[in-house]
N, C-alpha and C positions, 0 to 999 in steps of 0.2 A: 286530618285527612281532608282532601279536596271534596267539597260538598257534592260535586258533580260526578264523583267516582264511586263506584260500588266497591265494598270491601270483599274481596274474593280470596279463596284458598289457592294454593299452587295448582291443585288438580282442576279446580273450576276455571282458572286462567288457561290451563292447557286445553281444556275442552272448548273454551270460548274463542281461542285463537286458531282453531283447526282450519278455518277457511279465510279468516281476515283478522287484522289486529283488533285489540279491544283496549279501552281505557279502564284501568282498575287500580285499586290500592291493595297492597299485599302486606300482611303482618307475618313476620318470620323471626327466627333466631339465627344468628350467625354461628353456625356449628363449627366452622373452621375458616381461617383466613391465611392465605399464603401471598407473600410479596414476591413477584417474579420479574425477571428482566425482559424487556422487549428486544427485538433484533437491533434497535438503535442504541441500546444501553440504558434507556429510561426504565421506570418501574410501572407495573400494572398489578392490580389486586385480583386474586381469584378467591371468591367467597363461596362456601357451600352453605346455602340457606335452607332451613327446614321449618316445616310446620307440622301439625299433628298427623298429616296423612301422606306427605311427599317431601321431596327436596329438589333443589336445582343448583346449578353452578352459575354464578353471576360474576362476570369479568368487568372490572372498572379500570379504564385507561387513565393515564396520568393527567391528561388534559380535561378530564370530566370536571364540571364545577364542584361536585361533591366529593372529589377524590380526597382532599385533606380530612374531611369529616369521617369518611369511611376508613381512611388509614389510621385514624386515632381510636377506632372502636375497640373496646376491650373484648377479650374472649367471652363468648356466650351472650353478647349483646342482643337485645330484642329491638327490632327496627321496623319501620314502615318504608316500603319502596313503592312509589306511586308514579304512574305515567302511562304511556301507550305500550302495551305488551304485544309481542309478535313471536311466532315460531320460525326458527331459521335452521340452517344446517348445523348450527352450534347449540341448538336447544332453545329454550324459552329465554327471551331477552327483552328488557325494557328500553324504550326510546324516550328522550326528553324527560328524564325521570327526576324525581325529588326523593330525598332521604331524610328521615328523622328518627330519633330514639323514641320508643314507645313509653307511655306513662304506665304507672303500676297497675291500674285497673285493666288496661289493654293487655299487659303482659299476662295477668292472671287469666283473662278470657282466652288468650291464645293457647296457653298451656292446657286449658280444658278441652280444646278442640272445637270443631264446628258443632252447632247446636244439634244437628241430626245425629252426629256420631256420639255426642254426649248422651243423648236420649236413648240411643240404641244400646250403648254400653250399660246404662242404668237398668234398662229392661233385662239385658242379658245377665247382669249380676244378680238381679232379683230372681231369675230362673234358677241360677246356681244355688242361691240360698234356699229357695223353696224345695228343690229336689233333694238337697242334702239334708235339710231339716225333716223331710218326710220319710227318711229311711226307717226301716223296721229293725235292722241289725244295730244294736247299741254301740258296738265297737267301731264299725265303719262310720256311723253317725258322729261319734265323738271325735274320731281322728280327723274327720273333715271339718268339724267345728273348730278344733284347735288350729288347724291350718289357716282357715279363713280369719280367725280371731287374731292370730299372731302375724300373719303375712298378707292379709287382705289388701292393705294399702300398696304393698310392693307388687302383688299380683295384678292390681288394677292399672299399673303403669308399665307392665311388661309386654313386649311384642312376642308373637308366636314364632317369629323368625326374623332374621336380619334382612332378608331380601324377598323370598319367594311368595309367602302368603301371610296375611294378617301382620305385615311388617310395619306396625304403627303402635303408638302409645295406647295401651289398653287392648291391643289386638288379641292377646292370649285369652282375655275374658270372652271376647266374641267367639273365638275358636272353640273354647271349652263349652260355652253355652249351646252352640249349635251342635256340637258333638253329643252333648247330653240329650238334646231333643231327639236326635237320630237314634242314639243308643236305646233310649226308653221306648221309642216306637218299635225297634227291632226286638226288644225284650218281650213286647206284647205279641209279636208274630211267632217267635220261637219259644214254645212252652218249655218251662224248666230252666230258662236262663235266669241267673242270679242278678236281678235288677239293681239291688243295692251295691253289689260288687262292681257292676258296670259303671254306675254313677261315680263311685269313688275312684275307679280306675281312670275315668275320663278326667276327673279333677286333678289327679296326681300324675297323669302320664307325662306331662311337660313341666312339672313343678320345678325341676332343676333349672329351667330357663329363667327363673327369677334371679339367678346368678350368672346367667349366660347372655340373656337378651333383655335385661332390664334397662329402661330409660332412666336418666337422671331425674332426681326428684323435682328439680326446677329447670328442666330443659329437655331438648329433643335428641340429645346425644345418647348413644348406647355404647358405653365404654366396654372394651374387652377386659376380661378378668383372668387372672392366672388360673383360678380353679376351673373356669369355663374352658380354657385352652387345654389344660392338662387332664381334665377328667371328662368334660362333656355333661350334657344335661341328664342322661340316663343314669350313670352312676351317682350323680348328685341327688337325683330324685329318689333313688333307692335309699340313700343315706338319710334324706329328710324324712321319708316315711318311717324308717326305723326309729329315728329320733323322736318323732311325734308319737309313735306307738309306745315307746318306753315311757314317755311323759304321761300318756293315758293310763298305763298300768300302774304308775307310781302315784297317781292322783287318788285321793280318798274315795271320791265318788265319780269315777270315770266311766262307769258302765262296762268295765273290762272283763267282768266275769262271764262265764258261759251262760248265754241266754237259754231260756227254756226252749227245747226243741231246736236249738241253733247249733251250728258247728263250733268246735273248739276255737278259742281265740288265736292260737298259733296257726291253725289251718287258714283262718281268715287273713292273717298277716301275710302268709306265704303266697296265697292267691293274689292278694293286692300287689305284692312285690313283683309277681310274675307278669301282671299287666303292665307295670311300669317298664320292666326289663325287656318285654317282647313286642312293644307297640310299633317298632319300626318294621317288624315282620321278617327281616332277613339279616343274616350276619353281615353282609356287605354294606348294609345301611346303618350299622352300629348297634343292632340288638345283640346282647350277649346270649340270648336264648330265643328260640322260635316259639310262636304261639302254640300252646298245647291244650287249651281249654276253650269251650265255646265263647266265653266272655273275652278271652284274649284275641280270638279270631275276629269277633265283632268290633272290638276296640281298634284293632289295626286297620280294618277296612273303613270304619267310620272316620278315623283320623285322615286316611288317604283321600277319601271322597271329599271331605270338607276342604282340605288343602287344595285339591285339584279344581273344585268348583269356584273357590275364591280366586285362584289364578286366572280362570276363564273370565270371571266377573271383572277382574282388574284389566285384563286384555281388552274386553269390550269397552271399558271406560277410558282407557288411556292409549291403546295401541293405534297406529296409523292404519287406514284402510288400504289394502293392496289392490283390491277389486271389490265390486259390490258384494257385501256380506262376508268378505274374507279379510281378516286382520293380520297385521304383521306378527310373526312368531314371538312369543314371550318365553324366555327360559324359566323353568326346565320343561315346559310343555313340548310334546314330541313333534308338533307340526303347527301350521298356521291355524289359529282359531277361526271357526266359522260361526256366524251369527245363528243362534238357535231358532228353531221353527216356532212361530207364534202359536199361541193356544187358540184352538177353535172356540169361538164365542158360544156361550150357553145361554139359553133363554130363562134359566132358573135352576135352583137346586133339584137334582134328580130328574130333570126333564130329558125326554128322548125325542129327537127330531125337532122340527120347528113349530 
């Protein structure tokens, strides 16, 4: 890397080039490469480059100095592109750029994501572990433990979606942790809500996405799967919960018996399955059943709130300004996002007035 250039992510370069070009080095994976003809009959390359949080389309013309090197890159190659970056009508583009293949240590660091994202996901995963380990119901606690023990590594590299929200490596962990925080807070407000059931429902509501939106172990590609296309994450999630429940029942010491003063295990299983099946809230959005319990209603709305607020956050960070405080519309939000009102400063906890 050029010593004079900062190593930035795709998103950081987008933000830095809002008003003027910037000099930066970018570490990315070549997710896809296509060789295309120009109008004159020569070749150009169209590369889809990805890092932990974003992607861009990079076009390399046949007369570029590094065209032969780029043309010979193998699928999934990890590279550095350095130079002057600018935003144009065609998106983010480098000028007077250099290209090289990353070394092994650089590749590992890239797959881990930016330091702030790695640290956030570590904190979020710790929240998930703490809340599931603190459950009182032994059946729900054990089935959550089995899931995290068997599928934790896959869970930690799955996106919550392909496009709209938390669509990044590890995004599902961020989504689940924030939903758990919200669900636990609401369980405190609404007396009689089954807190353990809510926590387990949040953990499992999108567990089918481990086979629908999972990133490759050593890359930023999110392959489509036949099961994901034919079934979708809700039926796969129901199937996984049942599989883990059977495994718990068959274990010699799984805590599967009826707890003192607790509901029967079969009722617990059915209510957990209901949360997975109803979390989209409406038939037209893919739920085979509508929410019919307090926990199901809370889960559906917590899921929707976290997704929508993440979309707004993404819009504030990446969308163009149309006018002061008004950002370009981001699908599937219903209109142009508007910058939120700033918080009135406080002179201290519990203070009133100045």
